[in-house]
C-alpha positions in Angstrom: 15.6 24.8 -17.6 18.0 27.3 -19.2 18.2 30.5 -17.2 17.1 33.7 -18.9 16.5 36.8 -16.9 12.8 37.6 -17.1 13.4 41.2 -18.1 14.9 39.9 -21.3 11.9 37.9 -22.3 9.8 39.3 -25.1 6.6 38.0 -23.5 7.4 39.9 -20.3 8.3 43.1 -22.2 5.0 42.9 -24.1 3.0 42.3 -21.0 4.6 45.2 -19.3 3.8 47.5 -22.2 0.2 46.2 -22.3 -0.1 47.0 -18.6 1.0 50.6 -19.1 -1.4 50.9 -22.1 -4.3 49.6 -20.0 -3.5 52.1 -17.2 -3.7 54.9 -19.7 -6.9 53.6 -21.1 -8.6 53.2 -17.7 -7.5 56.7 -16.6 -10.3 57.9 -18.9 -13.0 55.8 -17.1 -15.5 57.7 -14.9 -14.7 58.2 -11.2 -17.5 55.8 -10.2 -15.6 53.0 -11.8 -12.5 53.5 -9.7 -13.5 50.5 -7.5 -15.1 48.6 -10.3 -13.8 48.0 -13.8 -10.9 50.4 -13.5 -9.5 48.5 -10.4 -10.3 45.1 -11.8 -8.6 45.7 -15.2 -5.6 47.2 -13.5 -5.2 44.3 -11.1 -5.5 41.8 -13.9 -3.0 43.8 -16.0 -0.4 43.9 -13.2 -0.9 40.1 -12.7 0.3 39.3 -16.2 3.9 40.5 -16.1 4.1 39.8 -12.4 3.3 36.1 -12.8 5.7 35.8 -15.8 8.4 37.2 -13.6 7.5 35.0 -10.6 7.3 31.9 -12.8 10.7 32.7 -14.3 12.2 32.6 -10.8 11.1 29.0 -10.3 13.5 26.1 -10.6 11.5 23.9 -12.8 9.7 24.3 -16.1 6.5 22.8 -14.7 6.3 25.5 -12.1 7.1 28.3 -14.6 4.3 26.9 -16.9 1.9 27.1 -13.9 2.6 30.8 -13.5 2.3 31.4 -17.2 -1.1 29.8 -17.1 -2.1 32.2 -14.4 -0.9 35.1 -16.6 -3.0 33.7 -19.5 -6.0 33.5 -17.2 -5.6 37.2 -16.2 -5.3 38.1 -19.9 -8.6 36.4 -20.6 -10.2 38.2 -17.7 -9.1 41.5 -19.2 -10.6 40.5 -22.6 -14.0 40.0 -20.9 -13.6 43.3 -19.0 -12.7 45.1 -22.2 -15.8 43.8 -23.9 -17.9 44.9 -21.0 -16.3 48.3 -21.1 -17.3 48.6 -24.7 -20.8 47.3 -24.1 -21.5 50.0 -21.5 -19.9 52.8 -23.5 -16.6 53.4 -21.7 -14.4 52.7 -24.7 -14.9 53.1 -28.4 -14.9 50.4 -31.0 -11.5 51.5 -32.1 -10.1 51.1 -28.6 -11.9 47.7 -28.3 -10.2 46.5 -31.5 -6.8 47.8 -30.4 -7.1 46.0 -27.0 -8.3 42.7 -28.6 -5.4 42.8 -31.1 -2.9 43.3 -28.2 -4.6 40.5 -26.2 -4.2 38.2 -29.2 -0.6 39.0 -29.7 0.2 38.6 -26.0 -1.8 35.4 -25.8 0.3 33.9 -28.6 3.5 34.9 -26.9 2.4 33.3 -23.6 1.3 30.2 -25.4 4.5 30.0 -27.4 6.6 30.3 -24.2 4.6 27.6 -22.5 5.1 25.3 -25.6 8.9 26.1 -25.5 9.1 25.2 -21.8 7.1 22.1 -22.1 9.6 20.7 -24.6 12.5 21.0 -22.1 
C-alpha cells in the first residue's frame, strides 16, 4: 500500500470540515438535547475523520478498508440523526438538504477510497 499522509487525503479533509459544520449546527440545538442528539451527532461526526486517520496508519489495505467502513457506518448514523432532527423540528428543510448533500459527497469519497485500496 502506497503511503500517503492522512492529512493530505481529500476524504479526510472533507470529513474534518463536515465535523466542524455539524458542531456548528448542533450548537443551536436545545440544552435538553446535550446528552441526546447533540452528543450522538458529534460523536459520530468525530468518528468519521478519526477512523480515516486510524485506518491510514495501518500497514495493509484490508485493515484500512475496515476502518473506512466504520467511517461510512458513522456517516449513515448521522444521516438518520439528521432526519430525526428535522422530524422533531430542530433543523430546517434547508439545513436538512445541506446535510444530506454533504453526506452524499462524503459517502462517495469514502467509497471511492475503498475501491482504490481494494485494487492494490
